[in-house]
C-alpha positions as CSV (number, residue, x, y, z in Angstrom):
1,M,3.6,-37.8,-5.8
2,K,1.9,-34.4,-5.0
3,M,4.1,-33.9,-2.0
4,I,7.2,-34.6,-4.1
5,M,6.0,-32.0,-6.6
6,L,5.4,-29.6,-3.8
7,I,9.0,-29.9,-2.5
8,F,10.3,-29.6,-6.1
9,V,8.3,-26.4,-6.8
10,I,9.2,-24.7,-3.6
11,G,12.8,-25.5,-4.2
12,I,12.7,-24.1,-7.7
13,F,11.0,-20.9,-6.7
14,T,13.5,-20.4,-3.9
15,L,16.7,-21.0,-5.9
16,K,17.8,-17.6,-4.7
17,S,16.9,-18.4,-1.1
18,S,16.4,-21.4,1.2
19,F,14.9,-19.5,4.1
20,A,12.5,-16.6,3.5
21,Q,8.9,-16.8,2.7
22,F,7.0,-14.3,0.5
23,E,10.0,-13.5,-1.7
24,Y,9.6,-10.3,-3.7
25,T,8.6,-10.9,-7.3
26,D,7.8,-8.5,-10.0
27,I,4.1,-7.7,-10.3
28,G,2.4,-6.2,-13.3
29,A,3.5,-6.5,-16.9
30,R,4.5,-2.9,-17.2
31,A,6.9,-3.1,-14.3
32,T,8.1,-6.5,-15.3
33,G,8.9,-5.2,-18.8
34,L,11.3,-2.8,-17.1
35,N,12.9,-5.7,-15.2
36,G,11.3,-4.4,-12.0
37,A,13.1,-1.0,-12.1
38,F,10.0,0.7,-11.0
39,T,10.8,2.2,-7.6
40,S,11.2,5.8,-8.8
41,V,8.3,5.5,-11.4
42,S,5.4,4.0,-9.4
43,D,2.9,6.3,-11.0
44,N,0.0,3.8,-11.1
45,S,-1.7,1.4,-8.7
46,L,1.3,-1.0,-8.9
47,A,2.9,1.4,-6.5
48,V,1.4,-0.7,-3.6
49,F,4.0,-3.4,-4.5
50,Y,6.9,-1.2,-5.5
51,N,6.8,2.1,-3.6
52,P,3.6,3.2,-1.9
53,S,4.6,6.9,-1.9
54,G,4.0,6.8,-5.7
55,L,0.3,6.7,-5.0
56,G,0.5,10.3,-4.2
57,Q,1.2,11.1,-7.8
58,M,-2.2,9.7,-8.9
59,K,-5.1,11.9,-9.8
60,F,-7.6,9.3,-11.0
61,R,-9.2,6.0,-9.7
62,E,-7.5,2.9,-11.1
63,V,-8.0,-0.9,-11.1
64,S,-5.4,-3.3,-12.4
65,A,-5.3,-7.1,-12.7
66,F,-2.2,-9.2,-13.4
67,Y,-1.9,-13.0,-14.0
68,G,0.9,-15.3,-14.7
69,P,-0.7,-18.8,-15.0
70,S,2.5,-20.9,-15.3
71,L,5.7,-19.0,-14.6
72,F,8.6,-20.5,-16.5
73,G,6.4,-23.2,-17.9
74,M,5.3,-24.7,-14.5
75,E,1.6,-24.5,-13.6
76,E,2.6,-24.8,-9.9
77,L,4.3,-21.4,-10.1
78,S,1.1,-19.5,-10.7
79,I,0.9,-15.8,-9.6
80,A,-1.9,-13.4,-9.7
81,A,-2.5,-9.8,-8.3
82,L,-5.2,-7.2,-8.2
83,T,-4.5,-3.5,-7.3
84,Y,-6.8,-0.6,-6.7
85,A,-6.1,3.1,-6.1
86,E,-8.5,5.8,-5.0
87,P,-7.3,9.4,-4.8
88,L,-8.9,11.4,-2.1
89,N,-8.5,15.0,-0.7
90,F,-6.1,13.8,2.0
91,G,-4.1,11.4,-0.1
92,T,-4.5,8.2,-2.1
93,I,-5.7,4.9,-0.7
94,G,-4.4,1.7,-2.3
95,L,-5.3,-1.9,-2.0
96,G,-3.3,-4.9,-3.3
97,L,-3.9,-8.6,-3.3
98,K,-1.3,-11.1,-4.5
99,T,-1.4,-14.9,-4.5
100,F,1.4,-17.3,-5.4
101,G,1.4,-21.1,-5.7
102,F,-1.1,-23.9,-6.2
103,E,-3.4,-26.1,-4.2
104,L,-0.7,-27.7,-2.1
105,Y,1.3,-24.5,-1.3
106,R,-0.3,-21.0,-1.3
107,E,1.1,-17.6,-0.3
108,T,-1.4,-14.8,0.0
109,N,-0.5,-11.2,0.6
110,L,-3.1,-8.5,1.3
111,I,-2.0,-4.8,1.4
112,L,-3.6,-1.7,2.6
113,S,-1.6,1.3,1.3
114,F,-1.5,5.1,1.6
115,G,0.4,7.7,-0.4
116,N,0.5,11.5,-0.3
117,N,2.7,14.4,-1.3
118,Y,4.0,17.7,0.0
119,G,4.0,20.5,-2.6
120,N,3.6,18.0,-5.4
121,K,7.4,17.4,-5.2
122,I,8.0,15.2,-2.2
123,F,6.0,12.0,-1.8
124,Y,5.6,9.6,1.1
125,G,3.7,6.4,1.8
126,F,3.4,3.2,3.7
127,N,1.9,-0.3,3.5
128,F,0.2,-2.5,6.1
129,N,0.6,-6.1,5.0
130,F,-1.3,-9.3,6.0
131,Y,0.5,-12.5,5.1
132,N,-1.0,-15.9,5.0
133,L,0.8,-19.2,4.2
134,N,-1.1,-22.4,3.6
135,I,0.5,-25.8,3.1
136,Q,-1.9,-28.6,2.6
137,N,-1.9,-31.1,5.5
138,Y,0.3,-28.7,7.5
139,N,-2.4,-26.1,8.3
140,S,-1.7,-22.4,7.8
141,A,0.0,-19.4,9.4
142,S,-0.4,-15.6,9.3
143,S,1.6,-12.5,10.1
144,F,1.6,-8.8,9.7
145,G,4.2,-6.4,8.4
146,V,5.0,-2.8,7.4
147,D,6.6,-1.2,4.3
148,I,7.5,2.4,3.7
149,G,8.5,4.5,0.7
150,G,9.6,7.9,-0.4
151,L,9.8,9.7,-3.7
152,A,11.1,13.2,-4.8
153,Y,11.1,15.3,-7.9
154,L,14.7,16.5,-7.8
155,T,14.7,18.5,-11.1
156,D,12.3,18.9,-14.0
157,F,13.8,15.8,-15.6
158,L,14.9,13.7,-12.6
159,K,13.0,11.6,-9.9
160,W,14.4,9.6,-7.0
161,G,12.6,6.9,-5.1
162,F,13.2,4.7,-2.1
163,Y,11.4,1.6,-0.8
164,A,11.9,-0.5,2.4
165,G,10.0,-3.8,2.5
166,N,9.1,-5.5,5.7
167,I,10.9,-3.0,7.9
168,S,9.0,-4.6,10.8
169,G,11.2,-7.7,10.4
170,S,8.0,-9.9,10.5
171,K,8.2,-13.7,10.7
172,I,5.7,-16.4,10.1
173,G,4.9,-19.9,11.3
174,V,5.8,-21.8,14.5
175,S,9.4,-22.0,13.1
176,E,9.4,-18.2,12.8
177,Q,10.5,-18.1,9.2
178,R,11.6,-14.6,8.4
179,I,9.6,-12.9,5.6
180,A,11.8,-11.4,3.0
181,Q,13.2,-8.0,3.9
182,I,14.3,-5.8,1.0
183,Y,15.5,-2.2,0.3
184,R,15.4,-0.5,-3.1
185,T,16.4,2.9,-4.4
186,G,16.3,4.2,-7.9
187,L,16.3,7.1,-10.4
188,T,14.1,8.1,-13.3
189,V,15.6,10.4,-15.9
190,Q,13.0,11.9,-18.3
191,P,14.9,13.8,-21.0
192,R,11.7,14.1,-23.0
193,N,8.0,13.7,-22.3
194,D,7.9,10.4,-24.3
195,L,11.0,8.7,-22.8
196,N,11.8,7.3,-19.3
197,L,15.3,6.0,-18.4
198,V,15.2,4.1,-15.1
199,M,17.7,2.5,-12.8
200,D,17.3,0.6,-9.5
201,I,19.6,-0.8,-6.8
202,E,18.1,-3.6,-4.8
203,K,19.4,-5.2,-1.6
204,D,17.8,-8.2,0.1
205,V,19.2,-8.4,3.5
206,K,20.5,-12.0,2.8
207,Y,21.9,-11.5,-0.7
208,P,24.3,-9.4,-2.8
209,L,23.3,-6.1,-4.4
210,S,21.1,-6.4,-7.5
211,F,21.2,-3.7,-10.3
212,R,18.3,-3.2,-12.7
213,A,17.9,-0.7,-15.5
214,G,15.3,-0.1,-18.2
215,M,13.9,2.2,-20.8
216,E,10.3,3.1,-21.6
217,Y,9.3,4.8,-24.8
218,F,5.9,6.2,-25.5
219,I,5.5,5.9,-29.3
220,N,2.1,7.7,-29.4
221,D,-1.1,7.8,-27.4
222,F,-1.8,4.2,-28.1
223,I,1.5,2.2,-28.0
224,D,4.3,2.1,-25.4
225,L,7.5,0.0,-25.6
226,R,9.9,-0.9,-22.8
227,A,12.9,-3.1,-22.0
228,G,15.1,-3.8,-19.0
229,I,18.2,-5.7,-17.8
230,G,19.3,-6.9,-14.3
231,T,21.9,-8.7,-12.3
232,E,21.6,-11.2,-9.4
233,P,20.0,-12.9,-11.2
234,V,21.2,-12.0,-14.7
235,S,17.9,-11.3,-16.6
236,F,16.4,-9.5,-19.5
237,A,12.9,-8.2,-20.1
238,C,10.9,-6.4,-22.6
239,G,7.3,-5.4,-23.1
240,A,4.6,-3.3,-24.7
241,S,1.3,-1.6,-23.9
242,I,-1.8,-0.9,-25.9
243,N,-3.8,2.1,-24.6
244,Y,-7.3,3.0,-25.6
245,N,-9.5,5.4,-23.7
246,I,-9.6,4.2,-20.1
247,F,-8.1,0.8,-20.9
248,Q,-4.4,-0.3,-20.9
249,I,-3.3,-3.8,-21.9
250,D,0.3,-4.7,-21.0
251,Y,2.5,-7.6,-22.0
252,S,6.0,-8.6,-20.9
253,F,8.6,-11.1,-21.8
254,Y,11.1,-12.0,-19.1
255,N,14.2,-14.3,-19.3
256,H,15.8,-15.5,-16.1
257,Q,19.4,-17.0,-16.2
258,D,18.3,-20.2,-14.4
259,L,14.6,-20.6,-14.9
260,G,14.4,-19.5,-18.5
261,I,11.6,-17.6,-20.2
262,T,8.1,-16.5,-19.0
263,N,5.4,-14.3,-20.4
264,Q,3.0,-12.2,-18.3
265,G,0.1,-9.9,-18.9
266,S,-2.0,-7.3,-17.1
267,V,-5.1,-5.2,-17.8
268,T,-5.6,-1.8,-16.2
269,V,-8.6,0.5,-16.1
270,N,-7.8,4.1,-15.3
271,F,-10.8,6.3,-15.0
272,G,-8.8,9.3,-16.2
273,G,-8.1,7.6,-19.5
274,D,-5.9,9.5,-21.9
275,S,-5.7,12.5,-19.5
276,S,-4.2,10.3,-16.8
277,R,-1.4,9.0,-19.2
278,K,-0.5,12.5,-20.4
279,L,-0.4,13.8,-16.9
280,A,1.9,11.0,-15.7
281,R,4.3,11.8,-18.5
282,E,4.3,15.6,-18.0
283,Q,3.9,16.1,-14.2
284,L,7.6,16.0,-13.5
285,K,8.2,19.0,-15.6
286,N,4.9,20.7,-14.4
287,A,6.1,20.5,-10.8
288,F,8.8,23.0,-11.5
289,K,6.8,25.5,-13.4
């Protein structure tokens, strides 16, 4: 019975694909609330999953934890992630850990990330990935891979970002299953310090282009609201943040055209507190002063 459930769960999760392991999924309730249109934002420790160059924007240490205990109402689709960012004199070091699955099928991705900048206007970064796949009674397999990212402040209200996931073309297992390979590019338009308008174009090498767009509105120092839409698959998301001192609590609601609705949450501790949030909102314009 458990093996039947395993096959069912893997089949559901890979509705979009029958071949690749370690498919890219949205991580962190803030990014999920924007429907994953985060490539050109990436101004927190989530950058390790979306665009490592974004780490170069960070000025303060940050730790974030994300958990989805039963995606789309199925306990077997459990996902969790932990990220850490440490700004240093020579750039920002990031760490990411993501797990997906349950006791019969488990994917684990460990990331060592680095991001830096040139003149506080051009940013670059890369990830070193360790992948481990464990299927009960079928042993486990591991692999390594590389991601790269870039980000640029084009004007005092416009950012551009780019991310290439698994550019190494890594595979895993004796059958050499190809790990998902994906390219994203996107823009952030910031007409005001309290508003972000974002758009991403995403291309998995096996599937059609996917378009994502979102809006993030900072009501005050304590509450943020966001929403996003996407294609391939058709989806809608929304979310909110509560900020207090060094803490940020995020919630997101996500609706997938085939799988239905899921809710996700994350908790972030940024040691810059309110100063970090204000800086993230204003540094685009500050870069051109």
